[in-house]
N, C-alpha and C positions, 0 to 999 in steps of 0.2 A: 443465707444465701447470698454473701456478699462476691465479687466477680473477680477479687484475687484483684492481679497483675493483667489479666487478660486482654481487658477494656485497652491498656498499653502497650502491650503485644500488638491489637491488632492497629492500632494507628501507626506504631512504627513500622507495623510492614506494608500497610498501605502507604504510606510515605514514602517510601520506597521504591514499591509497584508504581508511584505517580513519577516520580522521579526520572524511571526506566521510561516508561512512557514517553514523556519528557525529550529525553534525549535524542527517541528512536525518531521523532516528530522535525527535531533542529535539524539532522541532516539532511539537505537539498543534493547530497552531490556535486556542491558549489555549484550550481548552475543560477542560473537569474530566472527570473517570471517568465520569460519571454524565451529564454533558450528552453527551460522546461516544457513550455509550451508548444514549440516549433519540435521537441523531439518526440514528444506526447502523438500529435499533427505526423507525421513520420509513423510511428508504428500501425495507427489506424490505417493510413493510408497501404501500407505491407497487406497487414491484414484482409483488407479491401482489396489487394490487386488480388492473395492468395485466393480469398473465396469467390472471388468471381471466375478465376482459372479451374477452381474446383468444380464449379457450376457448368463448366462449358465443358470440361472433362466428362462429367455426369451425361449433359446432353448429348456427347458425339456418341457416348455408347448406348444410348438405345433408339 
């Protein structure tokens, strides 16, 4: 009941997968931490404004 090279192939596949995951984590669009925080905060403010507008619109319909 030997596994042959199945274990080695699985290790190689997993190593390749981990390298791909690390590559995607490292790309931060060239932004610093503060720039990223500002961008995310602006997105959240926009979402909040949109939600409030939808709430007002539904309130006016009633």
